[in-house]
Rosetta silent file (secondary structure, phi, psi, omega in degrees, C-alpha in Angstrom):
SEQUENCE: XXXXXXXXXXXXXXXXXXXXXXXXXXXXXXXXXXXXXXXXXXXXXXXXXXXXXXXXXXXXXXXXXXXXXXXXXXXXXXXXXXXXXXXXXXXXXXXXXXXXXXXXXXXXXXXXXXXXXXXXXXXXXXXXXXXXXXXXXXXXXXXXXXXXXXXXXXXXXXXXXXXXXXXXXXXXXXXXXXXXXXXXXXXXXXXXXXX
SCORE:     score description
SCORE:     0.000 S_00000001
   1 L     0.000  136.947 -178.130   13.019  -11.527   16.928 S_00000001
   2 L   -77.226  163.983  177.983   12.053   -9.460   19.974 S_00000001
   3 H   -59.630  -40.794  179.432    8.831   -7.500   20.322 S_00000001
   4 H   -62.257  -38.889  178.859   10.776   -4.227   20.067 S_00000001
   5 H   -67.390  -37.482  176.755   12.347   -5.361   16.795 S_00000001
   6 H   -65.281  -41.848  177.456    8.914   -6.292   15.433 S_00000001
   7 H   -61.938  -42.755  178.916    7.548   -2.888   16.448 S_00000001
   8 H   -59.591  -47.436 -178.137   10.539   -1.243   14.780 S_00000001
   9 H   -65.404  -39.400 -178.042   10.015   -3.139   11.544 S_00000001
  10 H   -73.492  -28.354 -174.152    6.271   -2.455   11.462 S_00000001
  11 H   -80.643  -15.914 -173.539    6.584    1.243   12.261 S_00000001
  12 L   -91.634  157.508  179.455    8.911    2.147    9.409 S_00000001
  13 L  -119.419  174.446 -178.501    8.070    3.094    5.837 S_00000001
  14 L  -111.198  171.678  174.101    9.854    2.829    2.499 S_00000001
  15 E   151.282  176.578  179.720   10.996    5.283   -0.132 S_00000001
  16 L   -59.771  127.967 -177.722   13.875    6.978   -1.888 S_00000001
  17 L    57.099   24.072  178.113   16.809    7.304    0.518 S_00000001
  18 L  -115.696  -22.875 -177.195   14.583    5.758    3.149 S_00000001
  19 E   136.226  174.430 -176.579   15.354    2.069    2.645 S_00000001
  20 L   -71.664  159.192  176.435   14.280   -0.785    0.423 S_00000001
  21 L   -70.602  157.282 -178.899   10.687   -1.440   -0.514 S_00000001
  22 L   -62.503  -21.644 -178.994    8.839   -4.033    1.513 S_00000001
  23 L   -84.620  -15.097 -173.910    8.785   -6.255   -1.584 S_00000001
  24 L   -80.409  153.536  178.566   12.549   -6.264   -2.104 S_00000001
  25 H   -64.972  -21.673 -178.592   14.798   -9.045   -0.795 S_00000001
  26 H   -88.787   14.482 -174.918   16.824   -6.430    1.077 S_00000001
  27 H   -74.753   -3.161  178.365   13.812   -5.326    3.119 S_00000001
  28 L   -60.554  143.427 -178.452   15.122   -7.014    6.264 S_00000001
  29 L   -85.608  165.297 -177.247   15.674   -4.532    9.054 S_00000001
  30 L   -62.753  142.452  173.634   18.970   -3.954   10.781 S_00000001
  31 L   -85.117  123.688  178.325   20.080   -6.509   13.281 S_00000001
  32 L   -78.232  148.920  179.933   20.749   -4.779   16.553 S_00000001
  33 L   -76.448  -17.670 -176.826   23.905   -5.723   18.425 S_00000001
  34 L  -160.131  171.132  175.141   22.062   -5.931   21.713 S_00000001
  35 H   -61.463  -33.409  178.727   18.731   -5.518   23.410 S_00000001
  36 H   -64.638  -40.087  177.164   19.835   -1.945   24.160 S_00000001
  37 H   -64.508  -42.981  179.090   20.324   -1.276   20.425 S_00000001
  38 H   -59.378  -45.129  178.785   16.906   -2.750   19.648 S_00000001
  39 H   -65.271  -41.624  179.961   15.333   -0.520   22.282 S_00000001
  40 H   -63.556  -42.694 -179.919   17.301    2.527   21.078 S_00000001
  41 H   -69.044  -34.089  175.266   16.238    2.004   17.462 S_00000001
  42 H   -65.251  -38.741  176.188   12.611    1.560   18.540 S_00000001
  43 H   -64.956  -38.361  176.702   12.903    4.887   20.403 S_00000001
  44 H   -60.789  -45.788  179.746   14.367    6.485   17.269 S_00000001
  45 H   -62.725  -37.652  177.182   11.399    5.252   15.228 S_00000001
  46 H   -62.415  -43.149  177.297    9.019    6.701   17.834 S_00000001
  47 H   -61.317  -41.625  179.624   10.731   10.097   17.502 S_00000001
  48 H   -62.793  -40.716  179.513   10.432    9.859   13.711 S_00000001
  49 H   -62.859  -40.439  177.314    6.722    9.116   13.936 S_00000001
  50 H   -62.702  -41.857  177.409    6.219   12.208   16.093 S_00000001
  51 H   -62.714  -46.117 -178.362    8.094   14.329   13.566 S_00000001
  52 H   -61.837  -38.655  177.820    6.065   12.880   10.679 S_00000001
  53 H   -62.696  -45.925  177.552    2.799   13.622   12.493 S_00000001
  54 H   -62.068  -47.120  179.414    3.818   17.265   13.014 S_00000001
  55 H   -54.071  -50.200 -177.169    5.036   17.517    9.416 S_00000001
  56 H   -65.176  -39.755  177.477    1.746   16.165    8.044 S_00000001
  57 H   -60.227  -44.842 -178.528   -0.357   18.409   10.283 S_00000001
  58 H   -71.040  -39.487 -178.513    1.564   21.476    9.097 S_00000001
  59 H   -65.729  -30.897  177.676    1.624   20.466    5.437 S_00000001
  60 L   -68.101  -18.179  178.032   -2.175   20.114    5.478 S_00000001
  61 L   -76.676  -16.223 -178.017   -2.353   23.803    6.416 S_00000001
  62 L   -93.711  154.155  173.527   -0.806   24.728    3.056 S_00000001
  63 L   -60.708  141.212  179.761   -2.558   24.787   -0.303 S_00000001
  64 L   -65.541  149.238  176.783   -1.981   21.459   -2.066 S_00000001
  65 L   -80.777  127.269  179.400    0.646   21.333   -4.795 S_00000001
  66 L   -61.610  151.721  177.712   -1.027   20.729   -8.171 S_00000001
  67 L   -56.819  -44.018  177.107   -0.185   17.461   -9.963 S_00000001
  68 L  -100.976  107.449 -174.265    1.217   19.468  -12.867 S_00000001
  69 L  -132.759  176.404  179.229    3.404   22.098  -11.263 S_00000001
  70 L  -113.144  161.980  175.454    6.462   24.242  -11.863 S_00000001
  71 H   -58.358  -33.843 -179.857    9.771   24.363   -9.997 S_00000001
  72 H   -65.896  -41.979  178.878    8.776   27.802   -8.708 S_00000001
  73 H   -65.563  -42.335  178.221    5.532   26.477   -7.191 S_00000001
  74 H   -61.786  -43.821  179.959    7.421   23.555   -5.598 S_00000001
  75 H   -62.383  -43.209  179.050   10.037   25.910   -4.170 S_00000001
  76 H   -61.785  -42.401  178.738    7.349   28.186   -2.728 S_00000001
  77 H   -64.108  -46.303  179.047    5.620   25.184   -1.135 S_00000001
  78 H   -57.631  -46.130 -177.324    8.913   23.875    0.309 S_00000001
  79 H   -68.384  -36.120  177.119    9.776   27.247    1.799 S_00000001
  80 H   -65.974  -43.069  177.409    6.298   27.731    3.289 S_00000001
  81 H   -65.361  -41.537  178.133    6.462   24.294    4.907 S_00000001
  82 H   -58.442  -41.471  179.458    9.997   24.988    6.133 S_00000001
  83 H   -64.241  -43.390  178.003    8.775   28.180    7.789 S_00000001
  84 H   -63.464  -42.554  178.797    5.927   26.334    9.536 S_00000001
  85 H   -62.901  -42.832  179.724    8.289   23.594   10.707 S_00000001
  86 H   -63.278  -42.470  178.905   10.758   26.142   12.034 S_00000001
  87 H   -62.670  -36.305 -176.749    8.002   28.007   13.906 S_00000001
  88 H   -90.887   -7.976  178.188    6.744   24.769   15.453 S_00000001
  89 L  -124.437   39.378 -176.980   10.207   23.357   16.208 S_00000001
  90 L   -57.325  -35.038 -177.152   11.814   26.506   17.652 S_00000001
  91 L   -90.491    2.382 -177.145   13.386   24.530   20.484 S_00000001
  92 L   -62.146  141.503  179.401   14.591   21.685   18.242 S_00000001
  93 L  -142.705  164.531  177.651   18.231   20.772   18.637 S_00000001
  94 L   -57.979  133.096  179.855   20.660   18.171   17.389 S_00000001
  95 L    99.519   -4.010  177.717   19.866   14.839   19.005 S_00000001
  96 L   -69.494  -40.415  178.242   16.100   15.303   19.272 S_00000001
  97 L   -95.163  -51.141  172.858   15.412   12.688   16.586 S_00000001
  98 L   -80.583   79.018 -179.242   18.781   10.925   16.570 S_00000001
  99 L   -58.813  159.351  179.664   18.643   10.406   20.332 S_00000001
 100 H   -53.543  -43.937  179.621   21.985    9.655   22.023 S_00000001
 101 H   -68.072  -40.840  177.377   21.110    5.951   22.341 S_00000001
 102 H   -63.982  -40.013  177.880   19.775    5.837   18.781 S_00000001
 103 H   -61.284  -43.727  179.282   22.904    7.576   17.521 S_00000001
 104 H   -61.238  -42.776  179.801   25.123    4.977   19.225 S_00000001
 105 H   -64.573  -42.262  179.891   23.130    2.120   17.646 S_00000001
 106 H   -67.666  -37.898  175.900   23.280    3.733   14.190 S_00000001
 107 H   -59.636  -42.429  179.540   27.016    4.341   14.578 S_00000001
 108 H   -63.361  -42.344  178.829   27.496    0.623   15.313 S_00000001
 109 H   -60.743  -49.004 -177.683   25.452   -0.327   12.240 S_00000001
 110 H   -68.737  -33.124  174.975   27.415    2.030    9.983 S_00000001
 111 H   -60.098  -42.389  178.033   30.747    0.935   11.485 S_00000001
 112 H   -62.938  -44.825 -178.348   29.859   -2.642   10.476 S_00000001
 113 H   -63.078  -49.845 -175.139   28.842   -1.549    6.975 S_00000001
 114 H   -74.510  -19.844  176.393   31.906    0.602    6.321 S_00000001
 115 H   -92.710   -2.719  178.517   34.343   -1.947    7.779 S_00000001
 116 L   -78.337  179.070 -175.332   32.832   -4.727    5.654 S_00000001
 117 L   -61.899  -27.386 -179.642   34.112   -5.951    2.280 S_00000001
 118 L  -101.614    5.220 -175.239   32.107   -3.347    0.323 S_00000001
 119 H   -56.345  -43.965 -179.385   32.686   -0.483    2.751 S_00000001
 120 H   -64.363  -38.911  178.275   35.251    1.352    0.626 S_00000001
 121 H   -66.981  -40.969  178.104   32.975    1.185   -2.423 S_00000001
 122 H   -60.683  -45.247 -179.888   30.007    2.483   -0.404 S_00000001
 123 H   -62.471  -41.702  179.141   32.082    5.403    0.859 S_00000001
 124 H   -60.846  -43.014  178.331   33.280    6.163   -2.669 S_00000001
 125 H   -61.536  -44.933 -179.470   29.685    6.202   -3.941 S_00000001
 126 H   -64.348  -40.345 -174.826   28.616    8.533   -1.135 S_00000001
 127 H   -77.255  -10.901 -179.273   31.581   10.863   -1.649 S_00000001
 128 L   -49.884  -46.742 -179.827   30.972   11.276   -5.412 S_00000001
 129 L  -131.540   41.391 -176.710   28.830   14.357   -4.832 S_00000001
 130 L  -103.820  108.691  177.339   29.200   14.850   -1.107 S_00000001
 131 L   -70.169  151.101 -177.776   30.139   18.398   -0.085 S_00000001
 132 L  -114.730  -13.178 -173.465   32.265   18.646    3.019 S_00000001
 133 L  -114.905   33.116 -179.271   32.166   22.307    4.040 S_00000001
 134 L   -92.995  129.470  177.005   28.447   22.945    4.359 S_00000001
 135 L   -77.786  136.196  179.715   27.238   24.490    7.604 S_00000001
 136 L  -112.500  146.392  172.862   24.240   22.680    9.088 S_00000001
 137 L  -142.867  139.118  175.527   21.471   23.967   11.305 S_00000001
 138 L   -61.203  133.578 -175.183   18.436   22.154   12.602 S_00000001
 139 L    72.319    0.473  178.737   15.452   23.362   10.543 S_00000001
 140 L   -77.184  148.940 -179.139   17.931   25.002    8.158 S_00000001
 141 E   -73.990  135.308  171.376   17.383   24.684    4.437 S_00000001
 142 L   -75.400  119.189 -173.988   19.578   22.275    2.509 S_00000001
 143 L   -56.593  136.424  176.849   21.025   24.572   -0.130 S_00000001
 144 L   -65.847  -20.041 -179.482   19.689   24.071   -3.644 S_00000001
 145 L   -84.124   -9.007 -177.600   23.272   24.555   -4.864 S_00000001
 146 L  -101.429  122.962 -179.400   24.549   21.560   -2.880 S_00000001
 147 L   -65.848  153.685  175.075   24.052   18.144   -4.505 S_00000001
 148 L   -87.759  130.857 -179.401   22.346   15.374   -2.568 S_00000001
 149 L   -67.796  148.895  174.653   24.664   12.471   -1.843 S_00000001
 150 L   -76.303  138.924  177.868   23.834    9.054   -3.244 S_00000001
 151 L  -112.350  109.653  179.733   22.779    6.533   -0.614 S_00000001
 152 L   -57.971  136.721 -178.029   23.748    2.948   -1.508 S_00000001
 153 H   -57.880  -36.001 -178.998   20.773    0.582   -1.222 S_00000001
 154 H   -66.142  -32.575  177.537   22.830   -1.864    0.842 S_00000001
 155 H   -72.093  -45.019  179.141   23.510    0.855    3.398 S_00000001
 156 H   -61.531  -33.103 -179.534   19.855    1.894    3.528 S_00000001
 157 H   -64.368  -22.791 -179.367   18.875   -1.746    4.050 S_00000001
 158 H   -90.639  -17.223 -178.172   20.781   -1.737    7.340 S_00000001
 159 L   -93.504  153.452  175.005   19.254    1.488    8.690 S_00000001
 160 L   -59.001  140.051  177.662   15.773    1.836   10.161 S_00000001
 161 L   -65.833  148.248 -178.973   13.254    2.822    7.502 S_00000001
 162 L  -104.711  155.399  170.304   12.125    6.402    7.564 S_00000001
 163 L   -60.262  158.910 -177.230    8.670    7.905    7.191 S_00000001
 164 L   -54.288  -27.264 -175.473    7.906    9.109    3.667 S_00000001
 165 L   -76.667  -17.374 -172.349    8.692   12.698    4.686 S_00000001
 166 E  -118.626  154.264  176.252   12.337   12.020    5.591 S_00000001
 167 E  -137.994  145.975  168.669   15.492   10.813    3.836 S_00000001
 168 E   -82.291  138.192  173.400   18.963    9.831    5.014 S_00000001
 169 E  -148.616  155.106  172.523   21.747   11.808    3.326 S_00000001
 170 E  -104.802  137.466  169.130   25.411   12.464    4.003 S_00000001
 171 E  -128.124  110.635 -172.329   26.860   15.964    4.060 S_00000001
 172 L    59.283 -135.094 -179.444   30.579   15.697    4.590 S_00000001
 173 L   -87.169    8.187 -174.861   31.111   13.234    7.441 S_00000001
 174 E  -101.697  142.167  172.431   27.611   13.859    8.851 S_00000001
 175 E   -98.071  123.923 -178.923   24.482   11.750    8.394 S_00000001
 176 E  -112.607  156.738  165.292   21.425   13.975    8.127 S_00000001
 177 E  -101.634  109.519 -178.699   17.694   13.447    8.241 S_00000001
 178 E   -96.753  123.891  171.869   16.490   15.557    5.336 S_00000001
 179 E   -74.766  110.809 -172.791   12.847   16.588    5.271 S_00000001
 180 L   -70.519  -23.794 -178.210   12.174   15.866    1.612 S_00000001
 181 L   -86.079  -31.429 -179.933    9.088   18.086    1.392 S_00000001
 182 L  -104.722   -9.463 -179.841   10.603   21.206    2.982 S_00000001
 183 L    59.960   40.737 -179.821   14.212   20.505    1.963 S_00000001
 184 E  -121.159  161.864  179.032   15.354   21.181    5.533 S_00000001
 185 E   -88.273  115.563  179.145   17.607   19.392    8.016 S_00000001
 186 E   -83.476  -34.174  177.411   15.502   17.717   10.701 S_00000001
 187 E  -171.038  169.151  177.842   18.519   16.327   12.605 S_00000001
 188 E  -158.454  160.199  174.755   22.041   15.040   12.025 S_00000001
 189 E  -115.446  129.460  179.155   24.868   12.966   13.464 S_00000001
 190 L   -77.976  147.673  167.684   28.381   14.429   13.426 S_00000001
 191 L    47.495   51.007 -179.607   31.464   12.557   12.177 S_00000001
 192 L  -102.427  -20.063  179.203   29.806    9.254   11.306 S_00000001
 193 L   -87.221  124.071 -177.659   31.375    8.726    7.879 S_00000001
 194 L   -61.540  147.021 -179.874   34.857    7.189    8.209 S_00000001
 195 L   -77.099    0.000    0.000   37.769    9.312    6.990 S_00000001
């Protein structure tokens, strides 16, 4: 394993829609197709770490959410964090986190997954509650009326792990990075889910 692949594996975290836990047998990280993919995925992880640092800095500015809370308090916290993220990421655009090289590497990984023997089943699982006509905007709120797509564990096992603040989700044919604390779209890749 190359140094970049080791850095990639060490830099990532686990969680719901983030990838398998470090204790699970599926915790192996994606095999890159080339040194360029390994480097691209390491760059992607670096971008994610920068986002997570900003997220954590901004979230610390807000009053903490009580352990026993209500949906209204959670919603207020999410919206306040979303506003801070939007103010601090005014220039953010598609491709800032999913860099072009990182996007190409992730496309190759997902092409392998979806063309494999279980690919049709994975797509079916994802499409169960996957809306297709939702407009996306960087820093835009993921509508509370739109269900979150299921992410098969086998698919997550092939993708780089995300920081605790982020989740992979599909909306239509797009793969998004959902900020789980603010319920906003941090970045997305267009047309990655096979038709």
